N, C-alpha and C positions, 0 to 999 in steps of 0.2 A: 504494500500500500504506500502511495507517495506521501511524503511529509510536506504539509503546507503550513507556512507561518505568515501571519500578517506583519506589517511593518513594526507595530508596537512590540510584538513578541520577539522579533529579531533584535530590536534595540535593547530589550531587557536581557536577552541572552548575551549580547555583546558586553553589557555592563557587568555581567557576572563572569566575564572572561571565557565564555563558551563560544568558540568559533563555529559558525554555521557552514556546513558543506552539504551539497546535494550532488547526485551523479551528474557528470558532464559540466560541472561548474567549478570555479575556484573558491578558496576560502575567502570570506569577506574580511576585509581589514578595517573597515570603518563602519560604524552603525549607520543604518539608513536614517535619513532625517525624518522626523515624525512631527507633524504639526499638532501642537497641543493648544487647545482653545483655553482662553482665560476663564477662570471660574467666576460666576456672577458674584457681585459684591455682597448681595444680601444672603449669601450662603456661607456662614463661617464654618471653620473646621471641616473641610471636605473629607470624606472617607478616604483613608490611604489606599493606594493601589498596591495590592499584594502580588508579588511576582510568583508565577507558578513554580512549584518545586521541580528542580531538574530531574530529568529521567534517570533512573538508576543505571549506572555504568557496569556492564558485565566484565569481570576480570578475564583476560585472555591469558592462559598459561603460556609461559615462555619456555622454549626448549632448554633442557638442562644440559650443561656441558658434561661430556663423559667423565666419569670419576677416574682419578689417577690411581691406578692399582699398584700398591707396593709389592715388589717381587724381588727375589734373589736368584741369581743364576745357580742352577744345579739343585733347585728345590725338589725334594723327593715327593712324588705323588703316590698315594696309596691306591694302586690299581690292581694289585695282585689277586684280590678276591672278587673282582667285578665280572659279571657276565656281560654278554653283548649289549643288552639294552642299557644297563647301568654305565658301561664304558662309553657308549655313544652319547648318553645324556651328560656325562661328565665332560667329554670333549666339547659338547655344544655350549657349555657354561664355563669352560676353563679360562682363567686369566693368569696363568703361571708365567707367561712371557709376553713380550710386546706385540707379537703377531696377532693377538686377539683384537687389536684395534682396527684391523682391516677386515674382520670377519663379519659376514652376514649369517652364514651357515657353516658349521663345521662339516667336513666331508667324510667323517668316519661313519660308515654304515655297517650294521650288523651283518654277519655272514655265518649263520648257524651251521654247525656240522664241520667235520674235518675236510680239508681240501688240500690236494697235493701241490697246487700252484699258488704262489703268492707273488703278485706283481706290485712293485713299489715305484711310484712315480714322483716327479718333482712337485714343488708346492702348487696348490690349486690356483687356477686363474679365474677370471670373472665368471665364465660360463659354469665352471664346476662349483664355485661358491654359490651361484644362484640356484643350481640344481641340488646342492648339498650331497654331491656324489663325485667320486673320482672317475676320470676318463669318460667324458660325455661328448655328444655331437660327433663331428667327423673323426677326431682322434679316438673316441670311444668305439666307434664303428670299426676303425682299422684295428684296434686292439682286439676286439671280438673276433675279427677275421683271422688275425694272427693266432689267437688261442684255438680257434676252430681248426686251423691247419695242423695243430699238434694234438687234436682230440680233446681239447679242454673247453670249458665254458664257465662264464661267471654265474650262470643260473644253476649249475650242477654242483654236486657234492662228491666227496670221496676222490678216487683216482682221476676223474674227469673234471673235478671242481677247481675253480680258480677264484681267488679273492684279490681284488684290486684296491689299492689304497694310496695315500700320499705320504711322503716322508714327514710332512707336517700337516696338521689338519685344518689350518686356517689360512686364508688368503692373506699374504703379507700386505700391510697398508702402504698406499702411495707408491706402489711399484718397487719397494725396497726388497733387498735380497735377505734371506735368513742368515743370521750370524751363527757361529759355531755353538754359542750358548743356546740359541733357539732350537737348533737341530738336536742338541743333547737333551734339552727339556722334553721335546715332543717324542724323542725316541722311546720314552717310557710308554707312550701309547702304542707305538709300533711293537714293542716287546710284548705287551699284553695281547695284541692282535695275533702275534706269532704263537703265543701260548694257546690261544683259542683255536686258531686255524690248524696248527701242527703241520705245516707244509713240508714237503720233501725237497722242494727247490724254491729259491727266491730269485726273481728276475728284477734287477735294478735298472730302471729307465730314467736317465737324466743325471746330471752331475751332482745335484744335491742328494739324490737317493744313493748314488755311488759313494759320496763323501761320508754318509752315515753308515752304510752297510759295509764299507771297507775300512771303517775307522780302526778296526783291530790291526790293520796292516800298516799303520803309520802313514808316512809321506806318500806311500803308494796310492792312497785314496785321491791325491790331488793330481795324478797323472792324467793326460788327455785320454778320452774314452777309447780312441783308436789303439792306444798302447795297452789298454786293459782288457780288450776283447779276447775271447778264445781261451781264457783261463778260468778255472774253477776256484772261487774264493770261499771263505767261511764267515758266517755271522752267527755267533753263539752256537757253533756246531752244525749249522745248516748250510748246504751248498748255495753259493750265490753266483749268478751269471749276469754280466752287465751287457746292456745293449742300448740302442737308440730309442728315444722317446717317440711315440707315434706322431706328435706334432712336428718333430724334425723330419720324420720320414715323409710326411705330407708335403714338406717344402723341398725335400731332396730325395726323389724316388730312387736314385742310384744306390742309396744305402739300404734299400729294402732287401737286397740279396744278402747283405752282411747281417741284417737283423734276422733273416731266415736261418742263416748258419748258426747264429747265437741261440735261437729257439731250438734248433736241432741238438745242440750241445746240452741245453737245459733238459730236453726230453730224454737224452741218454742218461744224464745224471739222475733224473727222477726214476727212471726204470731200474737203474742199478741200486738205487736206495731202497 
């Protein structure tokens, strides 16, 4: 309903310091002139004019700045007794490192049942953060095709089952890269995932995944991926094979043949195990 004010009402509002604004108009800066007739002399003490009470002003809540979370590098998380649902819920609310500032959704998803394959990728990007899942859209389709080629599937369990996750569960804020302390902090979630999945082989895709999973090998973890391929490593006693991330393979199809060789090596390791 449109608001209508006569000149006297506008003048009163301006005297009270209330600036009048209507759609498609500018704020009034001066009260409109109001012609006031003189009171007849024979009428002493005219009744005072009472200004209408101002309309109540509804408070509009202002967005709160995000709280600063106190944290210490290397804080131990009590995850050892958590099942899948509790682990996913804990990751969704975790503030143990600064990566949580960039998170809309944690990407740790439950994968009930034992699975022979564990695929660990680099930190989530925008599409994965939005979907709250690792390896989605075109990279996810390529990963599914790669797994299918070795007889595995993310929807299966047991010998044909594969669980895909990220080395960290939150999208890093403002495009920053995870630091060593962030990787070490989130590795506690990965370790619990491994305990629940009980994989026979781990496939590391991307440099941050490699940095975490080959951390037991010291400076070797920082070597270029091309120099690390073709070798079986260990992470907490589980064989690890390194290969290219599907997003890189989509940009450079020439490396797909190398990735296939890496998957064949992983398949041999799994069968021997």
